[in-house]
KOLLUM-79675 format. One record per residue: residue in one letter; y, x, z of N, C-alpha, C in turn. Coordinates in nm, 2 decimals, always signed. Layout:
BEGIN
<mivo code="a" n_v="Y" n_u="X" n_w="Z" ca_v="Y" ca_u="X" ca_w="Z" c_v="Y" c_u="X" c_w="Z"/>
...
//
This chain:
BEGIN
<mivo code="m" n_v="+1.41" n_u="+0.55" n_w="+1.00" ca_v="+1.28" ca_u="+0.48" ca_w="+1.02" c_v="+1.26" c_u="+0.36" c_w="+0.93"/>
<mivo code="g" n_v="+1.15" n_u="+0.35" n_w="+0.88" ca_v="+1.12" ca_u="+0.24" ca_w="+0.79" c_v="+1.10" c_u="+0.10" c_w="+0.86"/>
<mivo code="t" n_v="+1.09" n_u="+0.00" n_w="+0.78" ca_v="+1.07" ca_u="-0.13" ca_w="+0.84" c_v="+0.92" c_u="-0.15" c_w="+0.85"/>
<mivo code="q" n_v="+0.87" n_u="-0.19" n_w="+0.97" ca_v="+0.73" ca_u="-0.21" ca_w="+0.99" c_v="+0.69" c_u="-0.36" c_w="+0.95"/>
<mivo code="l" n_v="+0.58" n_u="-0.38" n_w="+0.88" ca_v="+0.54" ca_u="-0.51" ca_w="+0.83" c_v="+0.39" c_u="-0.52" c_w="+0.84"/>
<mivo code="n" n_v="+0.34" n_u="-0.63" n_w="+0.82" ca_v="+0.19" ca_u="-0.66" ca_w="+0.80" c_v="+0.18" c_u="-0.77" c_w="+0.70"/>
<mivo code="d" n_v="+0.24" n_u="-0.75" n_w="+0.58" ca_v="+0.25" ca_u="-0.85" ca_w="+0.48" c_v="+0.13" c_u="-0.84" c_w="+0.38"/>
<mivo code="r" n_v="+0.05" n_u="-0.94" n_w="+0.36" ca_v="-0.06" ca_u="-0.94" ca_w="+0.26" c_v="+0.01" c_u="-0.93" c_w="+0.12"/>
<mivo code="i" n_v="-0.05" n_u="-0.85" n_w="+0.04" ca_v="+0.00" ca_u="-0.83" ca_w="-0.10" c_v="-0.11" c_u="-0.83" c_w="-0.20"/>
<mivo code="s" n_v="-0.07" n_u="-0.85" n_w="-0.32" ca_v="-0.17" ca_u="-0.84" ca_w="-0.44" c_v="-0.15" c_u="-0.70" c_w="-0.50"/>
<mivo code="v" n_v="-0.26" n_u="-0.63" n_w="-0.53" ca_v="-0.25" ca_u="-0.49" ca_w="-0.58" c_v="-0.34" c_u="-0.48" c_w="-0.71"/>
<mivo code="g" n_v="-0.28" n_u="-0.41" n_w="-0.80" ca_v="-0.36" ca_u="-0.37" ca_w="-0.92" c_v="-0.39" c_u="-0.22" c_w="-0.90"/>
<mivo code="a" n_v="-0.52" n_u="-0.19" n_w="-0.89" ca_v="-0.56" ca_u="-0.05" ca_w="-0.87" c_v="-0.66" c_u="+0.00" c_w="-0.96"/>
<mivo code="v" n_v="-0.66" n_u="+0.13" n_w="-0.99" ca_v="-0.76" ca_u="+0.20" ca_w="-1.07" c_v="-0.85" c_u="+0.28" c_w="-0.97"/>
<mivo code="f" n_v="-0.98" n_u="+0.27" n_w="-0.98" ca_v="-1.07" ca_u="+0.34" ca_w="-0.90" c_v="-1.12" c_u="+0.46" c_w="-0.97"/>
<mivo code="t" n_v="-1.09" n_u="+0.58" n_w="-0.92" ca_v="-1.13" ca_u="+0.70" ca_w="-0.97" c_v="-1.22" c_u="+0.77" c_w="-0.87"/>
<mivo code="g" n_v="-1.34" n_u="+0.80" n_w="-0.90" ca_v="-1.43" ca_u="+0.86" ca_w="-0.81" c_v="-1.45" c_u="+0.78" c_w="-0.68"/>
<mivo code="g" n_v="-1.44" n_u="+0.65" n_w="-0.69" ca_v="-1.46" ca_u="+0.56" ca_w="-0.58" c_v="-1.34" c_u="+0.54" c_w="-0.49"/>
<mivo code="a" n_v="-1.23" n_u="+0.61" n_w="-0.52" ca_v="-1.10" ca_u="+0.60" ca_w="-0.44" c_v="-1.00" c_u="+0.52" c_w="-0.52"/>
<mivo code="p" n_v="-0.94" n_u="+0.42" n_w="-0.45" ca_v="-0.84" ca_u="+0.34" ca_w="-0.52" c_v="-0.71" c_u="+0.41" c_w="-0.54"/>
<mivo code="a" n_v="-0.65" n_u="+0.40" n_w="-0.66" ca_v="-0.51" ca_u="+0.45" ca_w="-0.68" c_v="-0.43" c_u="+0.33" c_w="-0.73"/>
<mivo code="p" n_v="-0.35" n_u="+0.27" n_w="-0.64" ca_v="-0.27" ca_u="+0.16" ca_w="-0.68" c_v="-0.17" c_u="+0.19" c_w="-0.80"/>
<mivo code="a" n_v="-0.17" n_u="+0.10" n_w="-0.90" ca_v="-0.08" ca_u="+0.11" ca_w="-1.01" c_v="+0.04" c_u="+0.02" c_w="-0.99"/>
<mivo code="w" n_v="+0.03" n_u="-0.09" n_w="-0.92" ca_v="+0.14" ca_u="-0.18" ca_w="-0.89" c_v="+0.09" c_u="-0.27" c_w="-0.78"/>
<mivo code="f" n_v="+0.20" n_u="-0.34" n_w="-0.72" ca_v="+0.17" ca_u="-0.44" ca_w="-0.62" c_v="+0.28" c_u="-0.54" c_w="-0.62"/>
<mivo code="v" n_v="+0.25" n_u="-0.66" n_w="-0.57" ca_v="+0.35" ca_u="-0.77" ca_w="-0.57" c_v="+0.37" c_u="-0.80" c_w="-0.42"/>
<mivo code="w" n_v="+0.50" n_u="-0.80" n_w="-0.39" ca_v="+0.55" ca_u="-0.82" ca_w="-0.25" c_v="+0.67" c_u="-0.92" c_w="-0.26"/>
<mivo code="n" n_v="+0.66" n_u="-1.03" n_w="-0.19" ca_v="+0.77" ca_u="-1.13" ca_w="-0.19" c_v="+0.81" c_u="-1.17" c_w="-0.33"/>
<mivo code="g" n_v="+0.71" n_u="-1.19" n_w="-0.42" ca_v="+0.74" ca_u="-1.23" ca_w="-0.55" c_v="+0.79" c_u="-1.13" c_w="-0.65"/>
<mivo code="r" n_v="+0.80" n_u="-1.01" n_w="-0.60" ca_v="+0.85" ca_u="-0.90" ca_w="-0.69" c_v="+0.74" c_u="-0.80" c_w="-0.71"/>
<mivo code="r" n_v="+0.73" n_u="-0.75" n_w="-0.84" ca_v="+0.63" ca_u="-0.65" ca_w="-0.87" c_v="+0.69" c_u="-0.51" c_w="-0.86"/>
<mivo code="y" n_v="+0.62" n_u="-0.42" n_w="-0.79" ca_v="+0.66" ca_u="-0.28" ca_w="-0.78" c_v="+0.56" c_u="-0.20" c_w="-0.85"/>
<mivo code="t" n_v="+0.61" n_u="-0.10" n_w="-0.94" ca_v="+0.52" ca_u="-0.01" ca_w="-1.01" c_v="+0.51" c_u="+0.12" c_w="-0.92"/>
<mivo code="v" n_v="+0.39" n_u="+0.16" n_w="-0.90" ca_v="+0.36" ca_u="+0.28" ca_w="-0.82" c_v="+0.37" c_u="+0.40" c_w="-0.91"/>
<mivo code="t" n_v="+0.46" n_u="+0.49" n_w="-0.88" ca_v="+0.48" ca_u="+0.61" ca_w="-0.96" c_v="+0.40" c_u="+0.73" c_w="-0.91"/>
<mivo code="a" n_v="+0.37" n_u="+0.72" n_w="-0.78" ca_v="+0.29" ca_u="+0.83" ca_w="-0.72" c_v="+0.23" c_u="+0.79" c_w="-0.59"/>
<mivo code="v" n_v="+0.11" n_u="+0.84" n_w="-0.56" ca_v="+0.04" ca_u="+0.83" ca_w="-0.43" c_v="+0.08" c_u="+0.96" c_w="-0.36"/>
<mivo code="t" n_v="+0.15" n_u="+0.95" n_w="-0.24" ca_v="+0.19" ca_u="+1.06" ca_w="-0.17" c_v="+0.10" c_u="+1.11" c_w="-0.06"/>
<mivo code="m" n_v="+0.03" n_u="+1.02" n_w="+0.00" ca_v="-0.06" ca_u="+1.05" ca_w="+0.11" c_v="-0.18" c_u="+0.95" c_w="+0.12"/>
<mivo code="r" n_v="-0.29" n_u="+1.00" n_w="+0.18" ca_v="-0.41" ca_u="+0.91" ca_w="+0.20" c_v="-0.46" c_u="+0.95" c_w="+0.34"/>
<mivo code="w" n_v="-0.50" n_u="+0.85" n_w="+0.42" ca_v="-0.57" ca_u="+0.87" ca_w="+0.54" c_v="-0.65" c_u="+0.74" c_w="+0.58"/>
<mivo code="r" n_v="-0.74" n_u="+0.76" n_w="+0.67" ca_v="-0.82" ca_u="+0.65" ca_w="+0.71" c_v="-0.81" c_u="+0.63" c_w="+0.86"/>
<mivo code="t" n_v="-0.82" n_u="+0.50" n_w="+0.91" ca_v="-0.83" ca_u="+0.47" ca_w="+1.05" c_v="-0.94" c_u="+0.36" c_w="+1.07"/>
<mivo code="a" n_v="-0.97" n_u="+0.34" n_w="+1.19" ca_v="-1.07" ca_u="+0.23" ca_w="+1.22" c_v="-1.00" c_u="+0.12" c_w="+1.29"/>
<mivo code="e" n_v="-1.03" n_u="+0.00" n_w="+1.25" ca_v="-0.98" ca_u="-0.12" ca_w="+1.32" c_v="-1.10" c_u="-0.21" c_w="+1.35"/>
<mivo code="g" n_v="-1.15" n_u="-0.20" n_w="+1.47" ca_v="-1.27" ca_u="-0.26" ca_w="+1.51" c_v="-1.38" c_u="-0.19" c_w="+1.43"/>
<mivo code="s" n_v="-1.47" n_u="-0.27" n_w="+1.37" ca_v="-1.58" ca_u="-0.21" ca_w="+1.29" c_v="-1.54" c_u="-0.17" c_w="+1.15"/>
<mivo code="a" n_v="-1.41" n_u="-0.20" n_w="+1.11" ca_v="-1.37" ca_u="-0.18" ca_w="+0.97" c_v="-1.30" c_u="-0.05" c_w="+0.96"/>
<mivo code="t" n_v="-1.32" n_u="+0.02" n_w="+0.84" ca_v="-1.25" ca_u="+0.13" ca_w="+0.80" c_v="-1.13" c_u="+0.09" c_w="+0.72"/>
<mivo code="v" n_v="-1.01" n_u="+0.13" n_w="+0.75" ca_v="-0.89" ca_u="+0.10" ca_w="+0.68" c_v="-0.83" c_u="+0.22" c_w="+0.61"/>
<mivo code="l" n_v="-0.82" n_u="+0.21" n_w="+0.48" ca_v="-0.76" ca_u="+0.32" ca_w="+0.40" c_v="-0.61" c_u="+0.29" c_w="+0.39"/>
<mivo code="h" n_v="-0.53" n_u="+0.40" n_w="+0.43" ca_v="-0.39" ca_u="+0.39" ca_w="+0.42" c_v="-0.34" c_u="+0.48" c_w="+0.31"/>
<mivo code="l" n_v="-0.25" n_u="+0.43" n_w="+0.23" ca_v="-0.19" ca_u="+0.50" ca_w="+0.12" c_v="-0.04" c_u="+0.50" c_w="+0.12"/>
<mivo code="g" n_v="+0.02" n_u="+0.62" n_w="+0.12" ca_v="+0.16" ca_u="+0.63" ca_w="+0.11" c_v="+0.19" c_u="+0.63" c_w="-0.04"/>
<mivo code="v" n_v="+0.27" n_u="+0.54" n_w="-0.09" ca_v="+0.30" ca_u="+0.53" ca_w="-0.23" c_v="+0.46" c_u="+0.52" c_w="-0.25"/>
<mivo code="t" n_v="+0.50" n_u="+0.55" n_w="-0.37" ca_v="+0.64" ca_u="+0.54" ca_w="-0.40" c_v="+0.66" c_u="+0.47" c_w="-0.54"/>
<mivo code="d" n_v="+0.77" n_u="+0.40" n_w="-0.55" ca_v="+0.81" ca_u="+0.35" ca_w="-0.68" c_v="+0.92" c_u="+0.43" c_w="-0.74"/>
<mivo code="g" n_v="+0.95" n_u="+0.54" n_w="-0.68" ca_v="+1.06" ca_u="+0.63" ca_w="-0.73" c_v="+1.18" c_u="+0.61" c_w="-0.65"/>
<mivo code="t" n_v="+1.19" n_u="+0.50" n_w="-0.58" ca_v="+1.31" ca_u="+0.47" ca_w="-0.49" c_v="+1.27" c_u="+0.45" c_w="-0.35"/>
<mivo code="n" n_v="+1.16" n_u="+0.38" n_w="-0.32" ca_v="+1.12" ca_u="+0.35" ca_w="-0.19" c_v="+0.99" c_u="+0.41" c_w="-0.16"/>
<mivo code="l" n_v="+0.96" n_u="+0.43" n_w="-0.03" ca_v="+0.83" ca_u="+0.48" ca_w="+0.02" c_v="+0.76" c_u="+0.36" c_w="+0.09"/>
<mivo code="f" n_v="+0.64" n_u="+0.34" n_w="+0.05" ca_v="+0.56" ca_u="+0.22" ca_w="+0.11" c_v="+0.43" c_u="+0.27" c_w="+0.17"/>
<mivo code="e" n_v="+0.39" n_u="+0.21" n_w="+0.27" ca_v="+0.25" ca_u="+0.23" ca_w="+0.33" c_v="+0.17" c_u="+0.11" c_w="+0.29"/>
<mivo code="l" n_v="+0.07" n_u="+0.12" n_w="+0.21" ca_v="-0.02" ca_u="+0.02" ca_w="+0.18" c_v="-0.15" c_u="+0.04" c_w="+0.25"/>
<mivo code="t" n_v="-0.22" n_u="-0.06" n_w="+0.29" ca_v="-0.36" ca_u="-0.05" ca_w="+0.35" c_v="-0.46" c_u="-0.13" c_w="+0.28"/>
<mivo code="l" n_v="-0.58" n_u="-0.09" n_w="+0.28" ca_v="-0.69" ca_u="-0.16" ca_w="+0.22" c_v="-0.80" c_u="-0.16" c_w="+0.33"/>
<mivo code="n" n_v="-0.83" n_u="-0.28" n_w="+0.39" ca_v="-0.93" ca_u="-0.30" ca_w="+0.48" c_v="-1.06" c_u="-0.30" c_w="+0.40"/>
<mivo code="q" n_v="-1.14" n_u="-0.20" n_w="+0.42" ca_v="-1.26" ca_u="-0.18" ca_w="+0.33" c_v="-1.38" c_u="-0.27" c_w="+0.37"/>
<mivo code="q" n_v="-1.36" n_u="-0.35" n_w="+0.48" ca_v="-1.46" ca_u="-0.45" ca_w="+0.51" c_v="-1.42" c_u="-0.58" c_w="+0.45"/>
<mivo code="t" n_v="-1.30" n_u="-0.62" n_w="+0.46" ca_v="-1.25" ca_u="-0.75" ca_w="+0.41" c_v="-1.19" c_u="-0.75" c_w="+0.27"/>
<mivo code="l" n_v="-1.16" n_u="-0.62" n_w="+0.22" ca_v="-1.10" ca_u="-0.60" ca_w="+0.09" c_v="-0.96" c_u="-0.66" c_w="+0.09"/>
<mivo code="v" n_v="-0.89" n_u="-0.67" n_w="+0.20" ca_v="-0.75" ca_u="-0.73" ca_w="+0.20" c_v="-0.65" c_u="-0.61" c_w="+0.20"/>
<mivo code="w" n_v="-0.56" n_u="-0.62" n_w="+0.11" ca_v="-0.45" ca_u="-0.53" ca_w="+0.10" c_v="-0.33" c_u="-0.58" c_w="+0.18"/>
<mivo code="q" n_v="-0.26" n_u="-0.49" n_w="+0.25" ca_v="-0.14" ca_u="-0.52" ca_w="+0.32" c_v="-0.03" c_u="-0.41" c_w="+0.30"/>
<mivo code="l" n_v="+0.09" n_u="-0.46" n_w="+0.30" ca_v="+0.21" ca_u="-0.37" ca_w="+0.30" c_v="+0.24" c_u="-0.35" c_w="+0.45"/>
<mivo code="r" n_v="+0.23" n_u="-0.23" n_w="+0.50" ca_v="+0.25" ca_u="-0.20" ca_w="+0.64" c_v="+0.39" c_u="-0.16" c_w="+0.67"/>
<mivo code="s" n_v="+0.45" n_u="-0.08" n_w="+0.58" ca_v="+0.59" ca_u="-0.04" ca_w="+0.60" c_v="+0.66" c_u="-0.01" c_w="+0.47"/>
<mivo code="v" n_v="+0.79" n_u="-0.01" n_w="+0.47" ca_v="+0.87" ca_u="+0.02" ca_w="+0.36" c_v="+0.99" c_u="+0.10" c_w="+0.41"/>
<mivo code="d" n_v="+1.03" n_u="+0.21" n_w="+0.34" ca_v="+1.14" ca_u="+0.29" ca_w="+0.37" c_v="+1.21" c_u="+0.33" c_w="+0.25"/>
<mivo code="g" n_v="+1.34" n_u="+0.30" n_w="+0.23" ca_v="+1.41" ca_u="+0.35" ca_w="+0.12" c_v="+1.53" c_u="+0.25" c_w="+0.08"/>
<mivo code="g" n_v="+1.59" n_u="+0.29" n_w="-0.03" ca_v="+1.71" ca_u="+0.22" ca_w="-0.07" c_v="+1.69" c_u="+0.08" c_w="-0.13"/>
<mivo code="g" n_v="+1.57" n_u="+0.05" n_w="-0.19" ca_v="+1.56" ca_u="-0.07" ca_w="-0.26" c_v="+1.51" c_u="-0.19" c_w="-0.18"/>
<mivo code="g" n_v="+1.43" n_u="-0.16" n_w="-0.07" ca_v="+1.38" ca_u="-0.27" ca_w="+0.01" c_v="+1.31" c_u="-0.38" c_w="-0.06"/>
<mivo code="n" n_v="+1.33" n_u="-0.50" n_w="-0.03" ca_v="+1.26" ca_u="-0.61" ca_w="-0.09" c_v="+1.35" c_u="-0.69" c_w="-0.18"/>
<mivo code="g" n_v="+1.46" n_u="-0.63" n_w="-0.22" ca_v="+1.56" ca_u="-0.71" ca_w="-0.29" c_v="+1.57" c_u="-0.68" c_w="-0.43"/>
//
């Protein structure tokens, strides 16, 4: 089971057809390069739609979210060998 978080992150994303595809993100001062988006789904948090993205850097699996009302990115979970170190 992965580590559950709610850490605010900075994300560099490319928007293709209106959908964001993260290219990289910074978490705890470290930059992670996204090599693939593995999943996409949406949930509601109050009146906001939240886009969830499963991504990998080739070692770890991350769940990133984008609150489409506030435009805040968060790292929700990480699972894998590299962690934050």
